[in-house]
N, CA, C, O and the ligand as a Tripos MOL2 file, in Angstrom:
@<TRIPOS>MOLECULE
protein
  313   311    79     0     0
PROTEIN
NO_CHARGES

@<TRIPOS>ATOM
      1 N         128.5430  151.9350  -39.4490 N.3       1 MET1
      2 CA        127.9140  151.3830  -38.2550 C.3       1 MET1
      3 C         128.9420  150.5620  -37.5720 C.2       1 MET1
      4 O         129.6680  149.7640  -38.1660 O.2       1 MET1
      5 N         128.9730  150.8010  -36.2520 N.am      2 ASP2
      6 CA        129.8850  150.0570  -35.4140 C.3       2 ASP2
      7 C         129.1250  149.6290  -34.2100 C.2       2 ASP2
      8 O         129.4740  150.0120  -33.0940 O.2       2 ASP2
      9 N         128.0270  148.7930  -34.4030 N.am      3 CYS3
     10 CA        127.2200  148.3790  -33.3760 C.3       3 CYS3
     11 C         127.8800  147.5720  -32.1460 C.2       3 CYS3
     12 O         127.6200  147.7520  -30.9560 O.2       3 CYS3
     13 N         128.7160  146.7200  -32.6440 N.am      4 ALA4
     14 CA        129.3630  145.9060  -31.5080 C.3       4 ALA4
     15 C         130.1350  146.7820  -30.4510 C.2       4 ALA4
     16 O         130.0670  146.5870  -29.2370 O.2       4 ALA4
     17 N         130.8560  147.7390  -31.0380 N.am      5 ARG5
     18 CA        131.5130  148.6140  -30.1480 C.3       5 ARG5
     19 C         130.7000  149.5300  -29.3810 C.2       5 ARG5
     20 O         130.9820  149.8580  -28.2290 O.2       5 ARG5
     21 N         129.5660  149.9950  -30.0980 N.am      6 SER6
     22 CA        128.5880  150.7730  -29.3460 C.3       6 SER6
     23 C         127.8860  150.0760  -28.1210 C.2       6 SER6
     24 O         127.6740  150.6530  -27.0550 O.2       6 SER6
     25 N         127.5630  148.8230  -28.3830 N.am      7 ILE7
     26 CA        126.8980  148.1150  -27.3420 C.3       7 ILE7
     27 C         127.8870  147.9280  -26.1120 C.2       7 ILE7
     28 O         127.5110  148.0170  -24.9440 O.2       7 ILE7
     29 N         129.2090  147.6570  -26.5060 N.am      8 GLU8
     30 CA        130.1650  147.4530  -25.4660 C.3       8 GLU8
     31 C         130.2440  148.6270  -24.5440 C.2       8 GLU8
     32 O         130.3860  148.4630  -23.3330 O.2       8 GLU8
     33 N         130.1550  149.8290  -25.1030 N.am      9 LEU9
     34 CA        130.4390  151.0390  -24.3370 C.3       9 LEU9
     35 C         129.0980  151.6110  -23.7140 C.2       9 LEU9
     36 O         129.1220  152.5960  -22.9760 O.2       9 LEU9
     37 N         127.9940  150.9860  -24.0270 N.am     10 LEU10
     38 CA        126.7610  151.6660  -23.5680 C.3      10 LEU10
     39 C         126.6820  151.6700  -22.0430 C.2      10 LEU10
     40 O         126.3190  152.7080  -21.4900 O.2      10 LEU10
     41 N         126.9870  150.6120  -21.3330 N.am     11 SER11
     42 CA        126.8230  150.5980  -19.9120 C.3      11 SER11
     43 C         127.7000  151.6680  -19.3160 C.2      11 SER11
     44 O         127.2760  152.3540  -18.3850 O.2      11 SER11
     45 N         128.8770  151.8340  -19.8040 N.am     12 GLU12
     46 CA        129.8280  152.8910  -19.1840 C.3      12 GLU12
     47 C         129.2730  154.2020  -19.5510 C.2      12 GLU12
     48 O         129.3760  155.1300  -18.7490 O.2      12 GLU12
     49 N         128.6640  154.3750  -20.7450 N.am     13 TYR13
     50 CA        128.1080  155.6120  -21.1560 C.3      13 TYR13
     51 C         126.9920  156.0940  -20.1510 C.2      13 TYR13
     52 O         126.8640  157.2210  -19.6740 O.2      13 TYR13
     53 N         126.2400  155.0090  -19.9480 N.am     14 SER14
     54 CA        125.0170  155.3820  -19.0680 C.3      14 SER14
     55 C         125.5460  155.7200  -17.5530 C.2      14 SER14
     56 O         124.9080  156.4450  -16.7900 O.2      14 SER14
     57 N         126.6340  155.1800  -17.2600 N.am     15 ALA15
     58 CA        127.2700  155.4700  -15.9710 C.3      15 ALA15
     59 C         128.0980  156.7530  -15.9140 C.2      15 ALA15
     60 O         128.6650  157.1340  -14.8890 O.2      15 ALA15
     61 N         128.1320  157.4380  -17.1700 N.am     16 GLY16
     62 CA        129.0110  158.5630  -17.3230 C.3      16 GLY16
     63 C         130.4690  158.4060  -17.0410 C.2      16 GLY16
     64 O         131.1590  159.3130  -16.5770 O.2      16 GLY16
     65 N         130.8990  157.2300  -17.3390 N.am     17 SER17
     66 CA        132.2700  157.0240  -17.1430 C.3      17 SER17
     67 C         133.1430  156.9490  -18.3870 C.2      17 SER17
     68 O         134.2800  156.4890  -18.2790 O.2      17 SER17
     69 N         132.7350  157.3240  -19.4280 N.am     18 LEU18
     70 CA        133.3170  157.2570  -20.6890 C.3      18 LEU18
     71 C         134.1510  158.5640  -20.9140 C.2      18 LEU18
     72 O         133.7700  159.6410  -20.4560 O.2      18 LEU18
     73 N         135.2800  158.4260  -21.6210 N.am     19 GLY19
     74 CA        135.9760  159.7550  -21.9950 C.3      19 GLY19
     75 C         135.3270  160.4360  -23.0720 C.2      19 GLY19
     76 O         134.4320  159.8850  -23.7130 O.2      19 GLY19
     77 N         135.7150  161.5810  -23.3090 N.am     20 GLU20
     78 CA        135.1030  162.5130  -24.2100 C.3      20 GLU20
     79 C         134.8860  161.8530  -25.5830 C.2      20 GLU20
     80 O         133.7650  161.8550  -26.0920 O.2      20 GLU20
     81 N         135.9090  161.3070  -26.1650 N.am     21 ASP21
     82 CA        135.9370  160.7020  -27.5440 C.3      21 ASP21
     83 C         134.8030  159.6670  -27.5740 C.2      21 ASP21
     84 O         133.8810  159.7200  -28.3880 O.2      21 ASP21
     85 N         134.9210  158.8070  -26.7160 N.am     22 GLU22
     86 CA        133.9610  157.6510  -26.7550 C.3      22 GLU22
     87 C         132.5280  158.1510  -26.4650 C.2      22 GLU22
     88 O         131.6310  157.6200  -27.1200 O.2      22 GLU22
     89 N         132.2100  159.0680  -25.6020 N.am     23 SER23
     90 CA        131.0140  159.7120  -25.4410 C.3      23 SER23
     91 C         130.4340  160.2520  -26.7670 C.2      23 SER23
     92 O         129.2830  160.0290  -27.1410 O.2      23 SER23
     93 N         131.3050  160.9490  -27.4060 N.am     24 ILE24
     94 CA        130.8610  161.4400  -28.7610 C.3      24 ILE24
     95 C         130.5090  160.3990  -29.7230 C.2      24 ILE24
     96 O         129.5010  160.4710  -30.4250 O.2      24 ILE24
     97 N         131.3750  159.3940  -29.7550 N.am     25 PHE25
     98 CA        131.1710  158.2230  -30.6380 C.3      25 PHE25
     99 C         129.7400  157.6670  -30.3250 C.2      25 PHE25
    100 O         128.9620  157.4680  -31.2580 O.2      25 PHE25
    101 N         129.3860  157.4170  -29.0530 N.am     26 ILE26
    102 CA        128.0930  156.8900  -28.6040 C.3      26 ILE26
    103 C         127.0470  157.7740  -29.0110 C.2      26 ILE26
    104 O         126.1130  157.2880  -29.6490 O.2      26 ILE26
    105 N         127.0550  159.0380  -28.7360 N.am     27 ARG27
    106 CA        126.0790  160.0020  -28.9880 C.3      27 ARG27
    107 C         125.7640  159.9400  -30.4460 C.2      27 ARG27
    108 O         124.6120  159.7650  -30.8430 O.2      27 ARG27
    109 N         126.8020  160.0860  -31.2550 N.am     28 THR28
    110 CA        126.6830  160.0720  -32.7190 C.3      28 THR28
    111 C         126.0940  158.7190  -33.2350 C.2      28 THR28
    112 O         125.2610  158.7180  -34.1430 O.2      28 THR28
    113 N         126.5010  157.6590  -32.6920 N.am     29 HIS29
    114 CA        125.9230  156.3470  -33.0660 C.3      29 HIS29
    115 C         124.5400  156.1920  -32.7970 C.2      29 HIS29
    116 O         123.7430  155.7550  -33.6270 O.2      29 HIS29
    117 N         124.2040  156.5940  -31.4830 N.am     30 LEU30
    118 CA        122.7800  156.3230  -30.9860 C.3      30 LEU30
    119 C         121.7940  157.2720  -31.7900 C.2      30 LEU30
    120 O         120.6130  156.9480  -31.9090 O.2      30 LEU30
    121 N         122.2480  158.3520  -32.2990 N.am     31 SER31
    122 CA        121.3870  159.2990  -33.0660 C.3      31 SER31
    123 C         121.1240  158.7100  -34.5000 C.2      31 SER31
    124 O         120.1140  158.9390  -35.1640 O.2      31 SER31
    125 N         122.2720  157.8480  -34.9140 N.am     32 ALA32
    126 CA        122.0720  157.2750  -36.3060 C.3      32 ALA32
    127 C         121.5690  155.9260  -36.4080 C.2      32 ALA32
    128 O         121.1630  155.4570  -37.4710 O.2      32 ALA32
    129 N         121.5930  155.2420  -35.2180 N.am     33 CYS33
    130 CA        121.3210  153.8450  -35.2590 C.3      33 CYS33
    131 C         120.1170  153.5200  -34.4880 C.2      33 CYS33
    132 O         120.2130  153.6550  -33.2680 O.2      33 CYS33
    133 N         119.0980  153.1500  -34.9310 N.am     34 LEU34
    134 CA        117.7590  152.9800  -34.2260 C.3      34 LEU34
    135 C         117.9700  151.6540  -33.3280 C.2      34 LEU34
    136 O         117.5090  151.5870  -32.1890 O.2      34 LEU34
    137 N         118.6640  150.6560  -33.8950 N.am     35 ASP35
    138 CA        118.8150  149.3990  -33.0710 C.3      35 ASP35
    139 C         119.5410  149.7280  -31.6700 C.2      35 ASP35
    140 O         119.0420  149.4600  -30.5770 O.2      35 ASP35
    141 N         120.7330  150.3170  -31.8520 N.am     36 CYS36
    142 CA        121.5140  150.6840  -30.5470 C.3      36 CYS36
    143 C         120.5280  151.5780  -29.7340 C.2      36 CYS36
    144 O         120.3040  151.3150  -28.5530 O.2      36 CYS36
    145 N         119.9910  152.5400  -30.3070 N.am     37 HIS37
    146 CA        119.2740  153.4120  -29.5510 C.3      37 HIS37
    147 C         118.0830  152.6610  -28.6960 C.2      37 HIS37
    148 O         117.8170  152.9850  -27.5390 O.2      37 HIS37
    149 N         117.4960  151.7630  -29.3140 N.am     38 SER38
    150 CA        116.3150  150.9220  -28.4630 C.3      38 SER38
    151 C         117.0660  150.0620  -27.5640 C.2      38 SER38
    152 O         116.5450  149.8570  -26.4670 O.2      38 SER38
    153 N         118.2070  149.5100  -27.8150 N.am     39 VAL39
    154 CA        118.9170  148.6800  -26.8960 C.3      39 VAL39
    155 C         119.3050  149.4830  -25.6610 C.2      39 VAL39
    156 O         119.2720  148.9940  -24.5310 O.2      39 VAL39
    157 N         119.7000  150.8270  -25.9400 N.am     40 PHE40
    158 CA        120.2290  151.6390  -24.8950 C.3      40 PHE40
    159 C         118.9660  151.9210  -23.9310 C.2      40 PHE40
    160 O         119.0390  151.8720  -22.7030 O.2      40 PHE40
    161 N         117.8410  152.2100  -24.6320 N.am     41 GLN41
    162 CA        116.5940  152.5990  -23.8010 C.3      41 GLN41
    163 C         116.1800  151.2020  -22.9470 C.2      41 GLN41
    164 O         115.7400  151.2880  -21.8000 O.2      41 GLN41
    165 N         116.3350  150.1280  -23.5110 N.am     42 ASP42
    166 CA        115.9240  148.8710  -22.7370 C.3      42 ASP42
    167 C         116.8450  148.7830  -21.5280 C.2      42 ASP42
    168 O         116.3590  148.7070  -20.3990 O.2      42 ASP42
    169 N         118.1520  148.7910  -21.7270 N.am     43 LEU43
    170 CA        119.1760  148.7680  -20.7880 C.3      43 LEU43
    171 C         119.0600  149.7030  -19.6080 C.2      43 LEU43
    172 O         119.2760  149.3930  -18.4360 O.2      43 LEU43
    173 N         118.6770  150.9380  -20.0830 N.am     44 LYS44
    174 CA        118.4920  151.9240  -19.0400 C.3      44 LYS44
    175 C         117.3560  151.6100  -18.1620 C.2      44 LYS44
    176 O         117.4750  151.7320  -16.9430 O.2      44 LYS44
    177 N         116.1980  151.1900  -18.7390 N.am     45 LEU45
    178 CA        114.9950  150.8090  -17.9590 C.3      45 LEU45
    179 C         115.3990  149.6470  -17.0440 C.2      45 LEU45
    180 O         114.9670  149.7110  -15.8930 O.2      45 LEU45
    181 N         116.1540  148.6040  -17.3710 N.am     46 ILE46
    182 CA        116.4250  147.4530  -16.6020 C.3      46 ILE46
    183 C         117.3010  147.9030  -15.4730 C.2      46 ILE46
    184 O         117.0670  147.4800  -14.3400 O.2      46 ILE46
    185 N         118.2610  148.7050  -15.6900 N.am     47 VAL47
    186 CA        119.1830  149.1530  -14.6450 C.3      47 VAL47
    187 C         118.5000  149.9840  -13.6860 C.2      47 VAL47
    188 O         118.6960  149.8200  -12.4820 O.2      47 VAL47
    189 N         117.6700  150.9110  -14.1500 N.am     48 GLU48
    190 CA        116.8770  151.7800  -13.1860 C.3      48 GLU48
    191 C         115.9060  150.9200  -12.4010 C.2      48 GLU48
    192 O         115.7320  151.1740  -11.2090 O.2      48 GLU48
    193 N         115.2900  149.9660  -12.9560 N.am     49 THR49
    194 CA        114.2690  149.1560  -12.3110 C.3      49 THR49
    195 C         115.0880  148.2830  -11.2610 C.2      49 THR49
    196 O         114.7180  148.2530  -10.0870 O.2      49 THR49
    197 N         116.2030  147.5740  -11.6920 N.am     50 ALA50
    198 CA        116.8560  146.8490  -10.6640 C.3      50 ALA50
    199 C         117.3550  147.6260   -9.3820 C.2      50 ALA50
    200 O         117.3560  147.1690   -8.2390 O.2      50 ALA50
    201 N         117.7660  148.8440   -9.7590 N.am     51 ALA51
    202 CA        118.3760  149.6940   -8.7330 C.3      51 ALA51
    203 C         117.1970  150.1150   -7.7480 C.2      51 ALA51
    204 O         117.3840  150.1700   -6.5330 O.2      51 ALA51
    205 N         116.0120  150.4000   -8.3190 N.am     52 ALA52
    206 CA        114.9450  150.8530   -7.5370 C.3      52 ALA52
    207 C         114.3510  149.6970   -6.6510 C.2      52 ALA52
    208 O         113.9790  149.9230   -5.4990 O.2      52 ALA52
    209 N         114.2800  148.5320   -7.1900 N.am     53 LEU53
    210 CA        113.8420  147.3290   -6.5140 C.3      53 LEU53
    211 C         114.8780  147.0890   -5.2990 C.2      53 LEU53
    212 O         114.4890  146.8750   -4.1510 O.2      53 LEU53
    213 N         116.1300  147.1430   -5.6420 N.am     54 ARG54
    214 CA        117.1430  146.7780   -4.6210 C.3      54 ARG54
    215 C         116.9850  147.8320   -3.5070 C.2      54 ARG54
    216 O         116.9310  147.4430   -2.3400 O.2      54 ARG54
    217 N         116.9130  149.0700   -3.7850 N.am     55 SER55
    218 CA        116.8730  150.0610   -2.6790 C.3      55 SER55
    219 C         115.5140  149.9720   -1.9010 C.2      55 SER55
    220 O         115.4770  150.2850   -0.7120 O.2      55 SER55
    221 N         114.3720  149.5350   -2.5860 N.am     56 GLU56
    222 CA        113.1260  149.4980   -1.8820 C.3      56 GLU56
    223 C         113.0850  148.2950   -0.9800 C.2      56 GLU56
    224 O         112.6990  148.4880    0.1730 O.2      56 GLU56
    225 N         113.4090  147.1580   -1.3210 N.am     57 ASN57
    226 CA        113.1760  145.9400   -0.5650 C.3      57 ASN57
    227 C         114.4520  145.2030   -0.1080 C.2      57 ASN57
    228 O         114.3860  144.1070    0.4480 O.2      57 ASN57
    229 N         115.6210  145.8390   -0.3600 N.am     58 GLY58
    230 CA        116.9270  145.1700    0.0190 C.3      58 GLY58
    231 C         117.1590  143.8640   -0.5430 C.2      58 GLY58
    232 O         118.0880  143.2170   -0.0600 O.2      58 GLY58
    233 N         116.5010  143.3760   -1.4500 N.am     59 ILE59
    234 CA        116.8240  142.0950   -2.1690 C.3      59 ILE59
    235 C         118.0020  142.3290   -3.0330 C.2      59 ILE59
    236 O         118.1000  143.3870   -3.6550 O.2      59 ILE59
    237 N         118.9010  141.4040   -3.1080 N.am     60 ALA60
    238 CA        120.0360  141.4540   -3.7760 C.3      60 ALA60
    239 C         119.8130  141.0770   -5.3340 C.2      60 ALA60
    240 O         119.8540  139.9060   -5.7120 O.2      60 ALA60
    241 N         119.5980  142.0550   -6.1210 N.am     61 TYR61
    242 CA        119.4330  141.7470   -7.5900 C.3      61 TYR61
    243 C         120.8850  141.5780   -8.2460 C.2      61 TYR61
    244 O         121.9060  141.9570   -7.6730 O.2      61 TYR61
    245 N         120.8720  141.0340   -9.3750 N.am     62 PRO62
    246 CA        122.1640  141.0330  -10.0880 C.3      62 PRO62
    247 C         122.8120  142.3960  -10.1530 C.2      62 PRO62
    248 O         122.1170  143.4100  -10.0900 O.2      62 PRO62
    249 N         124.0990  142.4430  -10.2730 N.am     63 ASP63
    250 CA        124.7750  143.7140  -10.4330 C.3      63 ASP63
    251 C         124.3650  144.2790  -11.7770 C.2      63 ASP63
    252 O         124.1310  143.5270  -12.7230 O.2      63 ASP63
    253 N         124.2740  145.6170  -11.8730 N.am     64 GLU64
    254 CA        123.8200  146.2870  -13.1380 C.3      64 GLU64
    255 C         124.7900  145.9190  -14.2740 C.2      64 GLU64
    256 O         124.3530  145.7360  -15.4110 O.2      64 GLU64
    257 N         126.0530  145.8110  -13.9970 N.am     65 GLU65
    258 CA        126.9560  145.4590  -15.1890 C.3      65 GLU65
    259 C         126.6130  144.1520  -15.7270 C.2      65 GLU65
    260 O         126.5520  143.9750  -16.9430 O.2      65 GLU65
    261 N         126.3710  143.1690  -14.8340 N.am     66 VAL66
    262 CA        125.8930  141.8970  -15.2550 C.3      66 VAL66
    263 C         124.6970  141.8040  -16.1730 C.2      66 VAL66
    264 O         124.6520  141.1200  -17.1950 O.2      66 VAL66
    265 N         123.7310  142.5700  -15.6940 N.am     67 LEU67
    266 CA        122.4690  142.6970  -16.4480 C.3      67 LEU67
    267 C         122.6250  143.3240  -17.8100 C.2      67 LEU67
    268 O         122.0060  142.8990  -18.7850 O.2      67 LEU67
    269 N         123.5130  144.4030  -17.8660 N.am     68 TRP68
    270 CA        123.8230  144.9720  -19.1580 C.3      68 TRP68
    271 C         124.4250  144.0030  -20.1570 C.2      68 TRP68
    272 O         124.0200  143.8500  -21.3100 O.2      68 TRP68
    273 N         125.4990  143.3270  -19.5520 N.am     69 GLN69
    274 CA        126.1840  142.3320  -20.4960 C.3      69 GLN69
    275 C         125.2580  141.2340  -21.0000 C.2      69 GLN69
    276 O         125.3840  140.7630  -22.1300 O.2      69 GLN69
    277 N         124.2660  140.8100  -20.0840 N.am     70 ARG70
    278 CA        123.4850  139.6850  -20.5160 C.3      70 ARG70
    279 C         122.4890  140.2670  -21.6610 C.2      70 ARG70
    280 O         122.2820  139.6520  -22.7070 O.2      70 ARG70
    281 N         122.0030  141.2920  -21.4080 N.am     71 VAL71
    282 CA        121.0370  141.8750  -22.4500 C.3      71 VAL71
    283 C         121.8310  142.2490  -23.7110 C.2      71 VAL71
    284 O         121.3580  141.9710  -24.8130 O.2      71 VAL71
    285 N         122.9220  142.8170  -23.6050 N.am     72 SER72
    286 CA        123.7690  143.1440  -24.8230 C.3      72 SER72
    287 C         124.0590  141.8960  -25.6040 C.2      72 SER72
    288 O         123.9140  141.8650  -26.8260 O.2      72 SER72
    289 N         124.4870  140.8200  -24.8700 N.am     73 VAL73
    290 CA        124.8310  139.6030  -25.5920 C.3      73 VAL73
    291 C         123.6110  139.0780  -26.3690 C.2      73 VAL73
    292 O         123.6800  138.7170  -27.5440 O.2      73 VAL73
    293 N         122.5840  139.0640  -25.6910 N.am     74 ARG74
    294 CA        121.2820  138.5070  -26.2670 C.3      74 ARG74
    295 C         120.8800  139.3210  -27.4510 C.2      74 ARG74
    296 O         120.4520  138.7340  -28.4450 O.2      74 ARG74
    297 N         120.9730  140.5550  -27.4350 N.am     75 ARG75
    298 CA        120.6090  141.3670  -28.5310 C.3      75 ARG75
    299 C         121.5510  141.1430  -29.7640 C.2      75 ARG75
    300 O         121.1100  140.9790  -30.9010 O.2      75 ARG75
    301 N         122.8480  141.1470  -29.4560 N.am     76 ILE76
    302 CA        123.8780  140.9860  -30.5060 C.3      76 ILE76
    303 C         123.6970  139.5890  -31.1890 C.2      76 ILE76
    304 O         123.8590  139.4650  -32.4030 O.2      76 ILE76
    305 N         123.3800  138.6120  -30.4310 N.am     77 VAL77
    306 CA        123.3440  137.2580  -30.9850 C.3      77 VAL77
    307 C         122.0440  137.1670  -31.9180 C.2      77 VAL77
    308 O         122.0280  136.6740  -33.0450 O.2      77 VAL77
    309 N         120.9500  137.7380  -31.2370 N.am     78 HIS78
    310 CA        119.7760  137.7190  -32.1540 C.3      78 HIS78
    311 C         119.9700  138.3520  -33.3810 C.2      78 HIS78
    312 O         119.0590  138.3900  -34.2080 O.2      78 HIS78
    313 ZN        124.1840  150.4300  -33.8170 Zn       79 ZN79
@<TRIPOS>BOND
     1     1     2 1
     2     2     3 1
     3     3     4 2
     4     3     5 am
     5     5     6 1
     6     6     7 1
     7     7     8 2
     8     7     9 am
     9     9    10 1
    10    10    11 1
    11    11    12 2
    12    11    13 am
    13    13    14 1
    14    14    15 1
    15    15    16 2
    16    15    17 am
    17    17    18 1
    18    18    19 1
    19    19    20 2
    20    19    21 am
    21    21    22 1
    22    22    23 1
    23    23    24 2
    24    23    25 am
    25    25    26 1
    26    26    27 1
    27    27    28 2
    28    27    29 am
    29    29    30 1
    30    30    31 1
    31    31    32 2
    32    31    33 am
    33    33    34 1
    34    34    35 1
    35    35    36 2
    36    35    37 am
    37    37    38 1
    38    38    39 1
    39    39    40 2
    40    39    41 am
    41    41    42 1
    42    42    43 1
    43    43    44 2
    44    43    45 am
    45    45    46 1
    46    46    47 1
    47    47    48 2
    48    47    49 am
    49    49    50 1
    50    50    51 1
    51    51    52 2
    52    51    53 am
    53    53    54 1
    54    54    55 1
    55    55    56 2
    56    55    57 am
    57    57    58 1
    58    58    59 1
    59    59    60 2
    60    59    61 am
    61    61    62 1
    62    62    63 1
    63    63    64 2
    64    63    65 am
    65    65    66 1
    66    66    67 1
    67    67    68 2
    68    67    69 am
    69    69    70 1
    70    70    71 1
    71    71    72 2
    72    71    73 am
    73    73    74 1
    74    74    75 1
    75    75    76 2
    76    75    77 am
    77    77    78 1
    78    78    79 1
    79    79    80 2
    80    79    81 am
    81    81    82 1
    82    82    83 1
    83    83    84 2
    84    83    85 am
    85    85    86 1
    86    86    87 1
    87    87    88 2
    88    87    89 am
    89    89    90 1
    90    90    91 1
    91    91    92 2
    92    91    93 am
    93    93    94 1
    94    94    95 1
    95    95    96 2
    96    95    97 am
    97    97    98 1
    98    98    99 1
    99    99   100 2
   100    99   101 am
   101   101   102 1
   102   102   103 1
   103   103   104 2
   104   103   105 am
   105   105   106 1
   106   106   107 1
   107   107   108 2
   108   107   109 am
   109   109   110 1
   110   110   111 1
   111   111   112 2
   112   111   113 am
   113   113   114 1
   114   114   115 1
   115   115   116 2
   116   115   117 am
   117   117   118 1
   118   118   119 1
   119   119   120 2
   120   119   121 am
   121   121   122 1
   122   122   123 1
   123   123   124 2
   124   123   125 am
   125   125   126 1
   126   126   127 1
   127   127   128 2
   128   127   129 am
   129   129   130 1
   130   130   131 1
   131   131   132 2
   132   131   133 am
   133   133   134 1
   134   134   135 1
   135   135   136 2
   136   135   137 am
   137   137   138 1
   138   138   139 1
   139   139   140 2
   140   139   141 am
   141   141   142 1
   142   142   143 1
   143   143   144 2
   144   143   145 am
   145   145   146 1
   146   146   147 1
   147   147   148 2
   148   147   149 am
   149   149   150 1
   150   150   151 1
   151   151   152 2
   152   151   153 am
   153   153   154 1
   154   154   155 1
   155   155   156 2
   156   155   157 am
   157   157   158 1
   158   158   159 1
   159   159   160 2
   160   159   161 am
   161   161   162 1
   162   162   163 1
   163   163   164 2
   164   163   165 am
   165   165   166 1
   166   166   167 1
   167   167   168 2
   168   167   169 am
   169   169   170 1
   170   170   171 1
   171   171   172 2
   172   171   173 am
   173   173   174 1
   174   174   175 1
   175   175   176 2
   176   175   177 am
   177   177   178 1
   178   178   179 1
   179   179   180 2
   180   179   181 am
   181   181   182 1
   182   182   183 1
   183   183   184 2
   184   183   185 am
   185   185   186 1
   186   186   187 1
   187   187   188 2
   188   187   189 am
   189   189   190 1
   190   190   191 1
   191   191   192 2
   192   191   193 am
   193   193   194 1
   194   194   195 1
   195   195   196 2
   196   195   197 am
   197   197   198 1
   198   198   199 1
   199   199   200 2
   200   199   201 am
   201   201   202 1
   202   202   203 1
   203   203   204 2
   204   203   205 am
   205   205   206 1
   206   206   207 1
   207   207   208 2
   208   207   209 am
   209   209   210 1
   210   210   211 1
   211   211   212 2
   212   211   213 am
   213   213   214 1
   214   214   215 1
   215   215   216 2
   216   215   217 am
   217   217   218 1
   218   218   219 1
   219   219   220 2
   220   219   221 am
   221   221   222 1
   222   222   223 1
   223   223   224 2
   224   223   225 am
   225   225   226 1
   226   226   227 1
   227   227   228 2
   228   227   229 am
   229   229   230 1
   230   230   231 1
   231   231   232 2
   232   231   233 am
   233   233   234 1
   234   234   235 1
   235   235   236 2
   236   235   237 am
   237   237   238 1
   238   238   239 1
   239   239   240 2
   240   239   241 am
   241   241   242 1
   242   242   243 1
   243   243   244 2
   244   243   245 am
   245   245   246 1
   246   246   247 1
   247   247   248 2
   248   247   249 am
   249   249   250 1
   250   250   251 1
   251   251   252 2
   252   251   253 am
   253   253   254 1
   254   254   255 1
   255   255   256 2
   256   255   257 am
   257   257   258 1
   258   258   259 1
   259   259   260 2
   260   259   261 am
   261   261   262 1
   262   262   263 1
   263   263   264 2
   264   263   265 am
   265   265   266 1
   266   266   267 1
   267   267   268 2
   268   267   269 am
   269   269   270 1
   270   270   271 1
   271   271   272 2
   272   271   273 am
   273   273   274 1
   274   274   275 1
   275   275   276 2
   276   275   277 am
   277   277   278 1
   278   278   279 1
   279   279   280 2
   280   279   281 am
   281   281   282 1
   282   282   283 1
   283   283   284 2
   284   283   285 am
   285   285   286 1
   286   286   287 1
   287   287   288 2
   288   287   289 am
   289   289   290 1
   290   290   291 1
   291   291   292 2
   292   291   293 am
   293   293   294 1
   294   294   295 1
   295   295   296 2
   296   295   297 am
   297   297   298 1
   298   298   299 1
   299   299   300 2
   300   299   301 am
   301   301   302 1
   302   302   303 1
   303   303   304 2
   304   303   305 am
   305   305   306 1
   306   306   307 1
   307   307   308 2
   308   307   309 am
   309   309   310 1
   310   310   311 1
   311   311   312 2
@<TRIPOS>SUBSTRUCTURE
     1 MET1         2 RESIDUE 1 A MET
     2 ASP2         6 RESIDUE 1 A ASP
     3 CYS3        10 RESIDUE 1 A CYS
     4 ALA4        14 RESIDUE 1 A ALA
     5 ARG5        18 RESIDUE 1 A ARG
     6 SER6        22 RESIDUE 1 A SER
     7 ILE7        26 RESIDUE 1 A ILE
     8 GLU8        30 RESIDUE 1 A GLU
     9 LEU9        34 RESIDUE 1 A LEU
    10 LEU10       38 RESIDUE 1 A LEU
    11 SER11       42 RESIDUE 1 A SER
    12 GLU12       46 RESIDUE 1 A GLU
    13 TYR13       50 RESIDUE 1 A TYR
    14 SER14       54 RESIDUE 1 A SER
    15 ALA15       58 RESIDUE 1 A ALA
    16 GLY16       62 RESIDUE 1 A GLY
    17 SER17       66 RESIDUE 1 A SER
    18 LEU18       70 RESIDUE 1 A LEU
    19 GLY19       74 RESIDUE 1 A GLY
    20 GLU20       78 RESIDUE 1 A GLU
    21 ASP21       82 RESIDUE 1 A ASP
    22 GLU22       86 RESIDUE 1 A GLU
    23 SER23       90 RESIDUE 1 A SER
    24 ILE24       94 RESIDUE 1 A ILE
    25 PHE25       98 RESIDUE 1 A PHE
    26 ILE26      102 RESIDUE 1 A ILE
    27 ARG27      106 RESIDUE 1 A ARG
    28 THR28      110 RESIDUE 1 A THR
    29 HIS29      114 RESIDUE 1 A HIS
    30 LEU30      118 RESIDUE 1 A LEU
    31 SER31      122 RESIDUE 1 A SER
    32 ALA32      126 RESIDUE 1 A ALA
    33 CYS33      130 RESIDUE 1 A CYS
    34 LEU34      134 RESIDUE 1 A LEU
    35 ASP35      138 RESIDUE 1 A ASP
    36 CYS36      142 RESIDUE 1 A CYS
    37 HIS37      146 RESIDUE 1 A HIS
    38 SER38      150 RESIDUE 1 A SER
    39 VAL39      154 RESIDUE 1 A VAL
    40 PHE40      158 RESIDUE 1 A PHE
    41 GLN41      162 RESIDUE 1 A GLN
    42 ASP42      166 RESIDUE 1 A ASP
    43 LEU43      170 RESIDUE 1 A LEU
    44 LYS44      174 RESIDUE 1 A LYS
    45 LEU45      178 RESIDUE 1 A LEU
    46 ILE46      182 RESIDUE 1 A ILE
    47 VAL47      186 RESIDUE 1 A VAL
    48 GLU48      190 RESIDUE 1 A GLU
    49 THR49      194 RESIDUE 1 A THR
    50 ALA50      198 RESIDUE 1 A ALA
    51 ALA51      202 RESIDUE 1 A ALA
    52 ALA52      206 RESIDUE 1 A ALA
    53 LEU53      210 RESIDUE 1 A LEU
    54 ARG54      214 RESIDUE 1 A ARG
    55 SER55      218 RESIDUE 1 A SER
    56 GLU56      222 RESIDUE 1 A GLU
    57 ASN57      226 RESIDUE 1 A ASN
    58 GLY58      230 RESIDUE 1 A GLY
    59 ILE59      234 RESIDUE 1 A ILE
    60 ALA60      238 RESIDUE 1 A ALA
    61 TYR61      242 RESIDUE 1 A TYR
    62 PRO62      246 RESIDUE 1 A PRO
    63 ASP63      250 RESIDUE 1 A ASP
    64 GLU64      254 RESIDUE 1 A GLU
    65 GLU65      258 RESIDUE 1 A GLU
    66 VAL66      262 RESIDUE 1 A VAL
    67 LEU67      266 RESIDUE 1 A LEU
    68 TRP68      270 RESIDUE 1 A TRP
    69 GLN69      274 RESIDUE 1 A GLN
    70 ARG70      278 RESIDUE 1 A ARG
    71 VAL71      282 RESIDUE 1 A VAL
    72 SER72      286 RESIDUE 1 A SER
    73 VAL73      290 RESIDUE 1 A VAL
    74 ARG74      294 RESIDUE 1 A ARG
    75 ARG75      298 RESIDUE 1 A ARG
    76 ILE76      302 RESIDUE 1 A ILE
    77 VAL77      306 RESIDUE 1 A VAL
    78 HIS78      310 RESIDUE 1 A HIS
    79 ZN79       313 GROUP 0 **** ****
């Protein structure tokens, strides 16, 4: 298990900006690790919600990257 590395890469993975090796690592890890899988689901929801709200009402919500990092850090520390 390499959860710290997985969490680090999740935001890039969701943005589709990872290389092939890293994408494979993430996919393999997510399928084997329930914790990271649920973190990924949570983060995806937050990012999608923030993006939707921002485009709907023009309010400046925190950048997605910042959100990801905050949530990741909280989950790792806990
Ligand atoms: Zn993990």
